[in-house]
N, C-alpha and C positions, 0 to 999 in steps of 0.2 A: 504494500500500500504506500502510495506517495503522498506526502504532506508538504505543502509549500506555505510559507508565511513570511511576512515582512513586517514584524512588529518591533518597534524600538521605543525605548523610554529613557528620559533623562531623570535620574534620581538624585536627590540631595537630602542630607540630614546633618544636624549639627550636634555639638556637644551640649551637655547640660548647662543651662544658663549662658550658652555661647562662650564658655570659658575656654581659653586657648590651651587646652591640655594635650594636644597632639604634637609631640616632638618628632624628630626624624625617625626614631626607632618605632614609635607608635604608628607612624604612617607606614613603616615597613610591616608592622603587624597587620595593619589594614589590608595591605597588598596580599599577604598570606591568607587572611580571612576571605578576601575576594576569591582567590583561587579555590579554597575549600568549598565555599558556597556555590561556586560554579560547578564543581564536581557533583555536589549533592543535588542541585536543582536543575542543571542543564541550561541555565540562563547564561548567555555568553556576554562577557564584558568587552566592549569595544574601546573604551577609553575611561580613565579615572584620574582623579586628582585629590590629594589630601592637603588641607590647610590646617592651621592651628585650631580652628573652631568649627570647621565643617568640611564635608567631602562632596564630590560630584562623581557620578558614575553613569556612563552611557551603556545601555544593555540592549541586546537582541533577545527576544523571548518567544516561546511558543504560546499559542492560545490557552493551553491548559496550565501554564506556569503561574506560580504565585509570587508576585513581586514582594509582598509582605514577608513571606517565608525567607526569600533571598536576603532582604534587608535585615531581618532578625538574625539570620545566621552570620552575616558580616558584622553586625554590631556586637553580638555576643562573642564571636570569635576574636575580634579585635580587643575587646575589653578583657576577655579571659587571658589572652597572651600578655597584653600590656600590664595588667594588674598582677600577674604572676611575677613579673619583673619588678615592678614598684607598686605596692598595694595602693589602690585608689587613684592610679595614674589616669585612667580614662573612664569617663562616665558620659554616656550619650543622653541627649534629650529624647523626649517621647516622639514617636512617629517619624514620618519622612514625607518628602514632597516628590510627586511623580508627574511628569508631563510626557505625553506621547510625542514622538518625533517622526515626521515623514521621511521617506528615503531620500528625497531631494535636499532635506535639511541636515542630513548627517554630517557632511563636511563642515558646515558652519558650527554645529554643536561640538564636534570633535575639536575644532580650533578654539572655541570658547573654553572648553575644559582644559586644553593644553596651555592656555594663556592665563590660568588662574593665578599663578605666582606673579605675573606681570600686573594683573588687575588688582591684586591685593598684596603688595610687597610687605605690608605690615603683618600679614598673616602667614608668612612662610614659616613652616615648622622650624623650631630652634634645634640647635645641636643637642644631641641626647646627653643628659646628665648621667653620671655613673649610677649603676644599679645599687639599690639598698643592700643587696646580697649578691656580690659579683660572681660567686661560685655557682649560683643557680641559673641554669639555662632551661627554660621551659621548652617542652617538646612541641611538635606540631599539634595544633588544636584538632581534635577528632570529634566530629559531630556524632552523637550516639542516638539520635532520634531515628524516626522512620525514614528510610531512603526512598525518594520518589523515583519512579521509573517513567521514562518518556515513551510514548507509544508512537 
């Protein structure tokens, strides 16, 4: 059976009270959480950017995909890994924003996301501080919930 789809969304969400708690290392944890959520949900990340107080993600998704499950996995995975390194390092705000994107708009949205550090130079994640426990290296976040299968 052949399924064709061209569904795209620009997702954004921010930290709790827009506090600038995402440093370079937390943005790295965000990238790992994105990869893990992609494996679990089948949602494809086309572009992403992490700033000190919010993130942007452009995704391609199937009609039966759950964007809220994807965002939940990314948020929890990022917080789990970052907070294992420094307790309380990352706390997300509630919810997220999603806007659909047409295929012709993709290049413009990709460029917009890529230029986030130029648009917000005051929100570029800072250099990572030393760990509270430098001997501890948390492993890859492993989602233990139900795995969705795509048809």
